[in-house]
C-alpha positions as CSV (number, residue, x, y, z in Angstrom):
1,M,0.0,98.6,71.1
2,R,1.7,99.1,74.3
3,I,-0.7,98.4,77.2
4,R,-0.1,102.0,78.4
5,T,-1.6,103.4,75.1
6,K,-4.5,101.0,75.5
7,L,-5.5,102.0,79.0
8,F,-4.9,105.7,77.7
9,A,-7.6,105.3,74.9
10,A,-10.1,103.4,77.0
11,L,-10.2,105.9,79.6
12,L,-10.3,108.4,77.1
13,I,-13.0,106.8,74.8
14,T,-14.9,105.8,78.0
15,T,-14.8,109.5,79.2
16,T,-15.9,111.2,76.0
17,L,-18.6,108.7,75.2
18,V,-20.2,109.7,79.0
19,L,-19.9,113.3,78.4
20,A,-21.1,112.9,74.7
21,T,-24.1,111.0,76.5
22,I,-24.6,113.8,79.3
23,L,-24.4,116.3,76.5
24,G,-26.9,115.1,74.2
25,L,-29.2,114.5,77.2
26,L,-28.9,117.9,78.6
27,Q,-29.7,119.2,75.1
28,W,-32.6,117.5,74.5
29,R,-33.8,118.5,78.3
30,F,-33.1,122.1,77.5
31,D,-34.9,122.5,74.1
32,E,-37.8,120.5,75.8
33,T,-37.9,122.8,78.5
34,F,-37.5,126.0,76.4
35,R,-40.1,125.5,74.2
36,D,-42.2,124.6,77.1
37,Y,-41.4,128.0,78.5
38,V,-42.1,129.7,75.2
39,Y,-45.3,128.2,75.0
40,R,-46.4,129.5,78.6
41,R,-45.0,132.9,77.6
42,E,-47.3,133.0,74.4
43,L,-49.9,131.8,76.6
44,Q,-49.5,134.6,78.7
45,R,-49.2,137.2,75.6
46,H,-52.7,136.3,74.5
47,Q,-54.3,136.2,77.7
48,L,-56.2,139.1,76.9
49,I,-57.3,138.1,73.6
50,I,-58.8,134.6,75.1
51,Q,-60.7,137.0,78.1
52,G,-61.6,139.4,75.1
53,L,-62.7,136.5,72.4
54,E,-64.9,134.7,75.6
55,S,-66.8,138.1,76.1
56,L,-67.3,138.1,72.8
57,Y,-68.7,134.8,72.3
58,T,-70.9,135.2,75.3
59,R,-72.6,138.3,73.9
60,A,-73.1,137.0,70.4
61,G,-74.2,133.2,71.7
62,N,-72.3,131.9,69.0
63,W,-69.5,132.3,66.5
64,D,-71.7,132.4,63.6
65,R,-73.0,136.0,64.1
66,L,-69.1,136.9,64.6
67,R,-67.9,134.7,61.4
68,L,-70.7,136.9,59.4
69,D,-69.8,140.2,61.3
70,P,-65.9,139.8,62.7
71,R,-65.9,143.5,63.4
72,P,-66.0,143.3,66.8
73,I,-63.2,141.1,67.2
74,Y,-61.4,143.6,65.0
75,D,-62.3,146.5,67.2
76,M,-60.8,144.3,70.3
77,L,-57.4,143.4,68.3
78,E,-57.0,147.3,67.5
79,N,-57.2,147.9,71.5
80,P,-53.4,149.8,72.8
81,A,-53.5,147.3,75.8
82,V,-54.0,144.0,73.5
83,I,-51.1,145.3,71.2
84,R,-48.7,145.9,74.1
85,S,-49.5,142.1,75.3
86,I,-48.6,140.5,72.2
87,L,-45.7,142.2,71.2
88,P,-42.4,140.8,72.2
89,P,-40.9,142.9,74.9
90,E,-37.3,142.2,73.8
91,A,-37.4,143.8,70.5
92,P,-40.6,146.3,70.2
93,E,-39.0,148.4,67.0
94,R,-38.9,145.3,64.8
95,H,-42.2,144.0,65.2
96,E,-44.3,144.6,62.7
97,M,-46.8,146.6,64.8
98,R,-44.4,149.1,65.6
99,E,-43.4,149.5,62.0
100,H,-47.5,149.5,60.7
101,P,-49.2,150.8,63.4
102,N,-52.5,150.9,62.0
103,R,-52.8,147.0,61.2
104,R,-54.1,144.6,63.6
105,P,-52.3,141.7,64.6
106,R,-53.0,138.6,62.7
107,L,-55.0,136.1,64.2
108,N,-56.5,132.7,63.9
109,V,-59.8,131.7,65.6
110,L,-61.5,128.6,65.1
111,D,-64.4,127.1,66.3
112,L,-65.2,124.0,68.2
113,E,-64.9,122.1,64.9
114,L,-62.1,123.8,64.1
115,R,-63.2,126.2,61.6
116,P,-62.0,129.7,60.8
117,I,-64.1,132.6,62.4
118,I,-61.2,134.8,61.1
119,G,-57.8,134.2,59.7
120,R,-57.1,131.1,58.1
121,K,-55.9,127.4,58.9
122,I,-51.8,127.3,59.4
123,P,-49.9,124.0,59.6
124,D,-49.7,122.2,62.6
125,P,-51.1,125.0,64.9
126,T,-50.7,125.1,68.7
127,L,-54.5,125.7,69.9
128,I,-55.2,127.5,73.0
129,P,-58.7,127.1,74.5
130,I,-61.5,129.9,74.5
131,S,-63.5,128.8,77.6
132,V,-66.9,129.6,78.4
133,D,-69.3,128.6,81.9
134,D,-66.1,125.9,81.8
135,S,-67.2,124.8,78.4
136,V,-64.4,124.6,75.3
137,V,-66.7,126.9,72.8
138,G,-63.5,127.4,70.4
139,W,-59.6,127.6,69.7
140,L,-57.0,130.7,69.6
141,A,-54.7,128.8,67.4
142,I,-50.9,130.0,66.9
143,P,-47.8,128.6,65.6
144,S,-46.3,125.5,66.8
145,R,-44.2,125.1,69.7
146,R,-41.2,125.0,66.7
147,D,-42.5,128.3,65.0
148,L,-42.6,130.3,68.3
149,L,-39.0,130.9,68.6
150,E,-38.6,134.5,67.6
151,A,-35.2,136.0,67.6
152,N,-33.7,136.5,71.1
153,D,-35.2,133.4,71.6
154,L,-32.9,131.5,68.7
155,T,-30.1,133.4,70.0
156,F,-30.2,132.4,73.6
157,R,-30.7,128.8,72.4
158,A,-27.6,129.0,70.2
159,S,-25.8,130.6,73.4
160,Q,-26.7,127.9,75.2
161,R,-25.6,125.2,73.3
162,Q,-22.2,126.9,72.4
163,S,-21.9,126.8,76.3
164,L,-22.6,123.3,76.5
165,L,-20.3,122.6,73.9
166,W,-17.6,124.2,75.5
167,A,-17.9,122.6,78.6
168,S,-18.0,119.4,77.2
169,L,-14.8,120.4,75.2
170,T,-13.2,121.3,78.5
171,G,-14.2,118.0,80.2
172,I,-12.8,116.1,77.4
173,I,-9.4,118.0,78.1
174,V,-9.6,117.3,81.7
175,S,-10.3,113.7,81.1
176,L,-7.4,113.7,78.3
177,L,-5.3,114.7,81.3
178,I,-6.5,112.3,83.9
179,A,-6.4,109.7,81.5
180,I,-2.8,110.3,80.7
181,L,-2.0,110.3,85.0
182,L,-4.3,107.1,85.3
183,A,-2.5,105.3,82.6
184,R,0.9,105.8,83.8
185,Q,0.1,105.5,87.4
186,F,-1.4,102.2,86.3
187,V,0.9,100.8,84.2
188,R,4.2,102.0,86.4
189,P,4.0,98.8,88.4
190,I,3.5,96.3,85.6
191,Q,6.4,98.3,84.2
192,R,8.7,97.3,87.2
193,L,7.0,93.5,87.6
194,A,8.2,93.6,84.0
195,S,11.5,94.6,84.4
196,G,11.9,92.3,87.2
197,A,11.2,89.2,85.7
198,R,13.8,90.3,82.8
199,Q,16.3,90.3,85.6
200,L,14.9,87.0,87.0
201,A,14.9,85.5,83.5
202,G,18.6,86.9,83.6
203,G,19.8,84.8,86.8
204,N,19.7,87.6,89.1
205,Y,17.6,86.2,91.9
206,A,18.6,88.8,94.4
207,T,16.1,90.8,92.5
208,R,13.2,92.6,94.8
209,L,10.6,94.9,94.2
210,N,9.0,97.6,96.3
211,P,5.5,97.0,95.9
212,R,3.2,100.0,97.7
213,G,-0.9,99.7,98.5
214,Q,-3.1,96.8,99.1
215,D,-4.8,96.1,95.0
216,E,-4.5,93.2,93.2
217,L,-1.0,94.7,91.7
218,A,0.7,95.5,94.9
219,Q,-0.1,91.7,96.0
220,L,1.0,90.6,92.5
221,G,4.4,92.3,93.6
222,H,4.6,90.4,96.9
223,D,3.9,87.3,94.9
224,F,6.9,88.2,92.8
225,N,9.2,88.7,95.5
226,Q,8.3,85.6,97.1
227,L,8.7,83.7,93.9
228,A,12.4,85.4,93.6
229,R,13.1,84.3,97.2
230,T,12.1,80.9,96.4
231,L,14.1,80.9,93.1
232,E,17.2,82.1,94.8
233,D,17.1,79.6,97.5
234,N,16.5,76.7,94.9
235,E,19.6,78.1,93.4
236,Q,21.7,78.3,96.2
237,A,20.5,74.5,97.4
238,R,21.8,74.0,93.5
239,R,25.0,75.0,94.3
240,R,25.1,73.5,97.4
241,W,23.8,70.1,96.4
242,I,26.6,70.0,93.3
243,A,29.4,71.1,95.5
244,D,28.6,68.3,98.2
245,T,27.9,66.0,95.4
246,S,31.3,66.9,94.2
247,H,33.0,66.3,97.3
248,E,31.1,62.9,97.9
249,L,32.1,61.6,94.5
250,R,35.6,62.8,94.8
251,T,36.4,61.3,97.8
252,P,35.6,57.7,97.1
253,L,37.2,58.0,93.5
254,A,40.4,59.7,95.2
255,I,41.0,56.6,97.8
256,V,40.1,54.3,94.7
257,K,42.7,56.1,92.5
258,G,45.1,56.3,95.3
259,E,45.2,52.7,96.3
260,I,45.5,51.4,92.2
261,E,48.4,53.5,92.1
262,A,50.0,52.3,94.9
263,M,49.6,48.9,93.8
264,Q,50.8,49.8,89.9
265,D,53.8,52.0,91.9
266,D,54.4,48.3,93.9
267,I,53.9,50.3,97.0
268,R,51.4,48.1,98.2
269,P,51.0,44.7,96.8
270,L,48.3,43.2,94.8
271,N,47.1,40.6,97.6
272,K,43.2,40.2,98.4
273,T,43.5,42.2,101.2
274,N,43.8,45.3,99.4
275,L,41.5,44.0,96.7
276,N,38.8,43.7,99.5
277,S,39.6,47.2,100.4
278,L,39.4,48.2,97.0
279,H,36.1,46.6,96.5
280,Q,35.0,48.2,99.8
281,E,35.9,52.0,98.6
282,V,33.7,50.9,95.1
283,T,30.9,49.5,96.7
284,Q,30.6,52.6,99.0
285,L,30.8,54.8,95.5
286,E,28.2,52.3,94.0
287,R,25.8,52.9,96.8
288,L,26.4,56.5,96.7
289,I,25.5,56.8,93.2
290,N,22.5,54.7,93.8
291,D,21.2,57.0,96.4
292,L,21.6,60.1,94.1
293,Y,20.1,58.6,91.4
294,Q,16.9,57.7,93.7
295,L,16.8,60.9,95.6
296,T,16.6,62.8,91.8
297,N,14.0,60.3,90.8
298,A,11.9,61.2,94.0
299,D,12.6,65.2,93.3
300,I,11.6,64.9,89.5
301,G,8.5,62.9,90.3
302,A,10.2,59.4,88.5
303,M,10.2,57.2,91.5
304,R,7.1,54.7,90.4
305,Y,4.3,53.5,93.4
306,Q,1.9,50.7,93.2
307,M,-0.7,51.6,95.7
308,E,-2.5,48.6,97.2
309,N,-4.0,48.0,100.4
310,I,-1.3,46.3,102.5
311,D,-1.1,45.2,106.2
312,L,1.2,47.7,108.2
313,C,2.5,45.2,110.9
314,A,3.2,42.2,109.0
315,E,5.2,44.3,106.4
316,V,7.4,46.0,109.3
317,Q,7.7,42.8,111.1
318,E,8.9,41.0,108.0
319,I,11.5,44.1,107.7
320,A,12.9,44.1,111.3
321,E,13.3,40.0,111.5
322,R,15.7,40.7,108.2
323,Y,17.9,43.1,110.2
324,R,17.8,41.2,113.2
325,A,21.0,39.2,112.9
326,M,22.9,42.4,111.3
327,F,22.0,44.3,114.4
328,A,23.2,41.4,116.6
329,E,26.4,41.5,114.8
330,E,27.1,45.2,115.5
331,G,26.0,44.2,119.3
332,L,22.6,46.0,119.1
333,L,19.4,45.2,120.6
334,L,16.7,45.7,118.1
335,V,13.1,46.0,120.2
336,L,9.7,45.5,118.1
337,D,6.8,46.8,119.4
338,I,4.2,45.9,116.9
339,P,0.6,44.9,117.9
340,D,-0.5,41.5,116.7
341,R,-3.5,42.9,114.7
342,E,-3.7,44.4,111.3
343,I,-3.3,48.0,110.6
344,S,-4.3,48.5,106.6
345,I,-3.2,51.3,104.9
346,Y,-2.9,51.9,101.0
347,A,0.7,52.1,100.2
348,D,3.4,50.8,98.2
349,A,5.2,47.6,99.8
350,S,8.5,48.0,98.0
351,R,8.6,51.4,98.9
352,L,7.3,51.0,102.4
353,Q,10.0,48.1,103.0
354,Q,12.7,50.7,101.7
355,L,11.5,53.6,103.9
356,V,11.5,51.3,107.2
357,G,15.0,49.7,105.6
358,N,16.8,53.2,105.5
359,L,15.6,53.9,108.9
360,L,17.1,50.4,110.4
361,T,20.2,51.1,108.3
362,N,20.8,54.8,109.5
363,A,20.7,53.6,113.4
364,L,22.7,50.4,112.7
365,K,25.5,53.4,111.5
366,Y,25.0,55.5,113.9
367,V,23.8,53.9,117.3
368,E,27.0,53.0,119.9
369,K,28.0,49.4,120.6
370,K,25.6,47.7,123.4
371,G,22.7,50.3,122.3
372,R,19.2,49.4,121.8
373,V,17.0,50.3,118.8
374,R,13.2,50.5,119.4
375,L,11.1,49.6,116.1
376,S,7.1,50.6,116.6
377,V,3.9,50.2,115.1
378,S,0.6,51.7,116.2
379,S,-2.5,53.7,115.2
380,N,-4.5,56.7,116.2
381,G,-7.7,56.3,114.2
382,E,-6.7,58.7,111.3
383,H,-3.3,57.4,110.8
384,A,-0.9,54.4,111.2
385,V,2.3,55.7,113.1
386,V,5.9,54.0,112.6
387,S,8.4,55.2,114.6
388,V,12.2,54.4,115.3
389,D,14.1,55.1,118.2
390,D,17.5,54.5,119.7
391,S,19.8,54.9,122.2
392,G,22.2,57.4,121.0
393,P,24.3,59.1,120.6
394,G,22.0,62.0,120.5
395,V,21.2,64.8,117.9
396,P,22.1,68.4,118.9
397,A,18.3,70.3,118.9
398,E,19.9,72.6,116.4
399,S,20.4,69.9,113.8
400,L,17.2,68.6,113.7
401,P,15.3,70.4,111.3
402,Y,18.0,69.6,109.4
403,L,18.3,65.9,109.0
404,F,16.2,65.6,106.1
405,D,18.3,67.7,103.5
406,H,20.4,66.3,100.8
407,L,23.9,65.4,102.4
408,Y,23.5,66.5,105.7
409,R,25.1,64.7,108.3
410,V,25.3,65.9,112.1
411,E,29.1,65.5,112.6
412,G,31.2,68.2,111.0
413,S,33.5,65.7,108.9
414,R,33.0,63.3,106.1
415,N,34.0,60.4,108.3
416,R,32.9,57.6,106.8
417,K,33.6,55.5,109.6
418,T,30.2,56.7,111.3
419,G,28.5,58.2,108.5
420,G,26.6,57.4,105.4
421,S,26.0,59.2,102.0
422,G,23.7,61.9,104.0
423,L,20.9,60.6,101.2
424,G,18.9,58.1,103.2
425,L,16.9,60.5,105.5
426,A,16.5,62.7,102.4
427,I,14.7,59.7,100.2
428,C,12.6,58.6,103.4
429,Q,11.2,62.1,103.2
430,R,10.2,61.9,99.6
431,I,8.7,58.4,99.9
432,V,6.7,59.6,102.9
433,T,5.7,62.7,101.1
434,A,4.6,60.4,98.2
435,H,2.3,58.6,100.2
436,T,0.9,62.2,101.7
437,G,2.0,61.5,105.0
438,R,4.5,63.2,107.4
439,I,7.8,62.7,108.9
440,E,10.0,64.2,111.6
441,A,13.0,63.6,113.7
442,Q,12.9,64.8,117.4
443,A,14.8,63.6,120.7
444,S,14.2,59.9,121.8
445,E,13.3,59.1,125.7
446,L,15.9,56.5,125.0
447,G,18.8,59.0,125.1
448,G,19.0,59.3,121.0
449,L,17.1,60.0,118.4
450,Q,13.7,59.4,117.1
451,I,12.4,59.6,113.6
452,K,8.5,59.5,113.7
453,I,6.3,58.7,110.4
454,Q,2.5,59.3,110.1
455,L,1.0,57.6,107.4
456,P,-3.1,58.0,106.9
457,R,-4.8,54.9,107.3
458,K,-6.9,53.2,104.4
459,Q,-10.8,53.6,106.3
460,P,-12.4,50.1,106.4
């Protein structure tokens, strides 16, 4: 069953039940009120008889004399005023007193113990008290409230019931129309969402909805658009990633292939120099493939971490000493600013070495001869800070936000004389993120680039 049908059925059933309940309550209340009205009407009709019976009782002193000689009661009932008072005003021609004018109205008078004075007992009677000096001395028995309804009363009640029934049917029809409109209105945004989801599933990530209003369905539409934008961005990033990776792999492979073919064609001699050149290209290709592998593992969460309490200062000092000789060979000055105290953090020591090593390797590739690189460690209470500053060349401000993207290089060309694979900083970002830290790039006071890393400290 479709959701529109379900929603329509739910609205219609709910409305019908509410209307049926209201109709039942109105009918019950009408019947009770109408019976009470008829009862009060009968009391008013018999008021003259009650007054006459009270007067007869006062003169007789008790009911025994009237039980033995009820003629005074009959004489009272033959009074035209009494007859007119108890005749139904709506249809007097049908009343038995008009058909038989010499007959007295039938009356049932009971004493205080409910014994008949005149007439006979009737089932489930309605008793009207007969009072003398504020004391009840007897009862005038009339039919029960259920039996008081006359022909016109029954006709009127039937007419009211029919009116209520027609009003309820009209309400149900109106509810049916409203339920159709509401179901269509509620389902339309869901249908648009379903259509958009099918387009997304088909690869059309440019699909967008036009949500209206401020309700939950509108918010769901905005969330759908955000999802579509994310998928579109990811698809574009994937295509750029494939294109860039293909380019990065093709370049060293083309060089290796060209050198091998040159040796095969005796254009270049097969000697140690050419073999070393070939080995360097293979090594560069191997390094690129390893970086791609590590970055892919980081993206899918497959990079393993063995977290433990470590001394950040000692770890960074150890890494720096391994790189000091390489900096000296390149004519660069490595300056350390590491405090002589322990700064404890909860981290993976091997990944931390990889992180700092990538930053120092990046500085080796880009800093010009006779330049300076400063590696510093500090803490600000809640975080430990590692920063690498260099003397340049600097990075344009518009390039800073993209330094951690895959295969991004500041220079426009793909020249490997100055640039690496373009994956080192992206791997650094993944490692820092896995440690719930933060990494950012900004201009350095030394004139070049500063890479600043904040890692949460292990509280003592």
